[in-house]
Structure formats: structure tokens, C-alpha cells
N, C-alpha and C positions, 0 to 999 in steps of 0.2 A: 506848589509850583515846581514843575520838574526842571532839573538843572540842564543846561545846554550840553550836548555831547562833546566830549573832549576831542580837540582837533588832533588828527593823526600827524605825527611829526614827519618831516620829509625824509626820504630814503637816504641813508648814510652808509657808506662802504668803509671797510677797513680790515685790519689784520690783528689777531691776537697772537703774540709771539711767545711761544712756550718752549720748554726744553729743560734738561738737567742743568745744574749749576756749572758755569764755565763753558757752556756750549756756544757762547757768542751772541746772546739775545740782545744785550744793550748795544753792542757793536753793530749788530744787524739793524737795529732801529735807527741808529745814527746814520749808517750808510744808506738805508732805504729812504730816510727823510731827505737827505741831500739829493739822492737820485730822483725821487718823485718831484722834488722842488724844481729840479732842472727840466723835468718833463712838463712843468706847468701846473701841477696839482697843488692845491692848498692843503698842506699836511699839518695834522695835529698829533703830537705824541703824548700819550697818557701813561705815566709811570704807575703801574699797579703793584709794584714791589715795595713793601714798607721797609725793606732792608737795603734798598738801593740808595747809596750815598755818592755824592760827587758825580752827578750825571753828566755825560759828555755831550749831550744834546739839549737844545732848548725845549723845555717841558711846559706844555700848556696846562695840563692837569696833573697834579702830584698827590698821590694817595697819602704821602707822609704828612700832609696838612691835616689829615683826619686821624691817622694812627701810624706809629712807628714801632718797629720791632724792639728797639732799645727800651722804649718806655714800657712796653708790655713785659719784657723780660725782667726789668727792674721792679715794676709794680706788682706783678703776679708771681714772681720767682719761677719763671718758666725757662726752659732751655730754648735754643734757637729753633728747633723743629716744632715743639709745642707752641712757642710764641708766634711763629708764622701761621700755624693753623688757626690760632685765636684771632690774629689780625684779619685773615680772610673772612672768618665768621663775623667779625665786627663790621667789615665792609659790607657783607651781605645784609646785615641788620640795619645798615645806614645807607641804603641805596638811593634815598632821596637826595643825599649830599652829592653823590656821583651824578645823578640825573641833572641837578641844577648846574653843576660844573660843565657838563657836556652840552647843555642847552645854549651855553654862551658861544658855541662854535658850530655854526650852521654851514652847510655846503662845503664841508671839509672831508678829507680822507684821513682816517684815524689809524694810528699804530699804538696798540696796547702792549706795553712792555711788562710782562707778567713775571711772578716769582719763579725761582728755579727748583722748588721742592717737588720731587716726582710724585709723592703721594697726593698732592693737590689735584693731579690730573688722572690718577689711576684708581683712587679709592674715595677720597673725601669729596663732598658734594658742593661745598661753598662756591668754588670757582665755576663749576658747571652751572650752578644756579644764577651766578652773576652774568655769565654768558647768555643764559636763557632770557634773563631780564633785558639785556641789551638788544636781543632779537625782538622782544616785545616793544622796545622803543624805536623799532624800525631800522636797526643796524643790520647790515648784511656783512657778516664777518667770515673770514677764512682763518682757521688755526694753522699757523706756520710753526711746525715742530722741528726745532734744530737739534741735531746730534753731531758730535765730533766725528769727522770723516776717518780719523786714524783708527777708529774701532774696527774698520773693515779689515785691517791687517791682522786682527786676532779673531779667529773663528768663534771662540766662546763668547767674547764680548759682542761680536756682531749679532749672534743669536739672541743675546740678552737685549740688545738695542731693538731688534725686531719685535720681541715680546713686549717691551715697554711701549714702543710705537703703536703696536696693535691695540694694547690695553687702553692707551690714551685716546686713540681714534674712537673706540667703542664707548668710552666713558664720557668724553667731552661732547660728542654729538654735534659737531660742526663740520662743514666742508674742510678738508684736511690736506695740507701739503707738507710732506716730510722732506727735510733738507739736510744734506750732508755738508756741514759747515767746515770752514778752514781747509778747503781743498788743497791749498798750497802746502799743507803739513800732513797730507794723507799718508805718506810713507815715512813719517818721522820715527815711528817705533817699529817698523818692519815692512817687508815687501808684501804686496798683494798676491794672493795665491791664484787669482783669476783676473780677467779683464774687468774694467770698471763697471761695464753694463751688467755683469753678473750681480753686483751689489746694488746698483741703482734700480734694476728691474726685479730684484729678488728672484733669481732663477732657481733651478732645481737644487734644493738645499742638501740633497743626499751627498753631493760632492763635498760640501762643507763638513758634513758628518764624517766622511772618510778622513779628512784632515784632522778632525778632533780625535778620532779613534787611534790615530798614530801617536797621540800623546798619552803616556802611561797614566797620567793623573785623570784624564777625561775618559779613558777607556772603560772604566767601571760605571760611568754614567751614560754609556752609549744609548741604552734603551730610553732613558729620560730625555736625552737630546733628540732622539728620533721622534718621540711623541711631541715635543715642543715644535720641531720642524713641521710635523704634520698639521698641528693647529694653525701655524702661520700660513701654510700653503692651502689649507682648507678654506680659510677666510679669504685669502688672495686679495688683500686690501692694501698691503704695505708696498710702497715703492718710494724712491728718493730722487730728489733733484740736487745735483752737485752745485756748490756755491763757494765762490771766493768773493768777499764783499768788495775787494779792490778791483775786481774785474768787471767791466761794464757789460760784456756779453753774458757773463754768468748772472748778473743781476737782472738782465732782461729776461732770461729763461725762467727765473724764479717768479718775476712779476707776471709773466704771461700765465704761468700755472695758477697763481693766486687770483688774478683777474678773471680767469675762466671759472675757477671754483666758486667765487662769490657772486659771479654774474656782472661784475663791473664792466667787462668788455662789451656787454649787450645793452648797457644803459644809455642814458642821454646826457651824462654829466660832461662829456667831452664830444667834440666833433668826431664821428666815426664813419667808416664806409664799409661796404659789403666785403671788400677784400680783407679788412682787419678782422671782421667777424668770422669769415671763413677760415682764416689762418688760425684763429683760436680753436675752431671746431675740429680742424684736422692737424692740430699741432703735434699730436702724439706720433704722427707718421715721421716726423723729423727728429724725434727724441734720440733715436739710435745714432744718427750721424752726429748730433750735437754732443752726445756722450763720448764718442770716439775723439772728437776735438778736445774735450776736457782731459781725456786720458793722455793724449799726446802732449798736452801742456804740463800736466802735473805728475804723471806716473812715469817713472824711469823704465825705459824699455829693457827687456831681458836679453835682447839680441838673439833669441832662439826662434827657430821656425815653429810653425803650428804642429808639425809632425813630432818634433822634439818635446814640445809641451805635452802633447797627448801621450807620448811614451812615458813621461814622468808620472802622469795620472794613472 
């Protein structure tokens, strides 16, 4: 007697929030949970970080019920990096536990708060396999990759961020939104060499290389930096959305990008109209003006004319 075909679960949308340690992933999840709740969405936050303690948000599914980093480090005598890799491999081997937990929350919008170890998204395959399995369970997810905005003030660090973001996009294989977090602190460690849209749209990086060449330390690595910039521009995949979690307009811009990436804005979970769908389709046309608004709010004006800035370059 043949078994009945397994029922296809209903379509579920969400975000997997990734990024290096300290980039604001947990703060983003808390802020986005509150923001989406105000919009009327039923939100479920899933803590996927076995090292995350003292969560500031209400958590419906917590991976620490299955495995914790502290237990792994004590039991297997591993360091924090090796322990976290083991934890994610353990989650991958016990996906039935995660599936049963997620089944309890239907017709919800999901926020997955993921670990901050960069190797998990650029080299190791466990997290990628978990995301792939979520897609098989009919999740439509967008990867929201957070990086600190103050890296824009340092050309070398910004090129490093671009390389990490590109590597993550290629490895994770999900619709991707890169976010410059903590925009209110963007000039905390130095002034920006260019307008904000240069960094959000990742324009001609040769100008950035000229700034690096002026530094005696980086001058000897000019050829290497040149080739890294070529790789980034050849792929032409990386761009950023600026974010300050406490700014409503900033949250709206990020949410629009995410909803467009995973297809939520074209679904039927909420009442939608043609105008909303068209605004998502042509939203990129308004990106430049919105970036100028962010720059005026968070970046201190130099007080120089365009001609003076061009003379400096």
C-alpha cells in the first residue's frame, strides 16, 4: 500500500539576519520585530545562535534548547570558533527538531537571528545547507547581511567588507540585501572621503585605490588592492542600504528591499494594491534621493563646494 503524498506546507516568508560579530544583528531583530508588529504582521523570531545569551526580544524558537556553545566547549574541549562550527553541524544533523519547532508557527513572518562567525557564510557549508532545507520547507527567505557603517571611513576596511559581502552572497545563495548598520555612528572613527552614495552603490573603486596608495603602508599592496577591486566590480553584485534601527524611514527602506527580494510584496498574505506593487518594482529609481536624505541626516557637511572637492581629488 503506497503512502499518501506529504502535504506541501504553506508559503512562509522571512529574513535570515547574518553578519560579523557586533554588527547589530540581535538589535536589528528586536527593532524589526517591533516594527513589523506595528505594521500588523505576526512575527516569530528564531534564535539560531547557540552563543546568544540574554536575548532582548521574545523568542519563539531558541536553538540553545538543542545545543549551546558553552556545553560544546566544555564537553569537547573546543575553542569558541571550533565550538560554533560544531554547533551548526549539530543543528544540521538534527533538522527534524527545527522542523517540528517551526511547524508550531503557521502564517507567521520569520526572523532568523544567526551566529556572527564569518566563516559560516564564506567557507563552511552547514548554515548554507540549513538555509537550503528551509527553502524545501517552503520558506521564502532573504539574507540580510549587516556590516558596521563606520568601515566606510577606512578605505582598506571598506574593500575588505566588499570582499566579505561578495563571498557571502555567492556562498549562501539566497536573495541578498546588504545593510550598513549604525548609520548614526558612521563618522565615529573618521570622515568619509566621498558622498554616501559612493559607498551604498559601490561606484568606481579606482578613486578608493588612490586614497589607499597615499598611505605608505598600503602603497606596496597597490597591485593586490587593484585586483580585489576588479573582482568586486566584475561581479557588480554588492550594494548597500543604510540603516539606523531607531529611524522609522530607514527601517521602511530596508523592509522594502527585503520584501522585494523574497517576493513578499507580490504575495497575498496582506491586502495589497497595484500602486504598492509598482512602487516596489521601480523603487530603485528613488534610491539616490533617499541616500541623499540619509547623508544630510548622519554625515557632517564639509562646507566645501563641488569644485573644491574635485581639486582635492
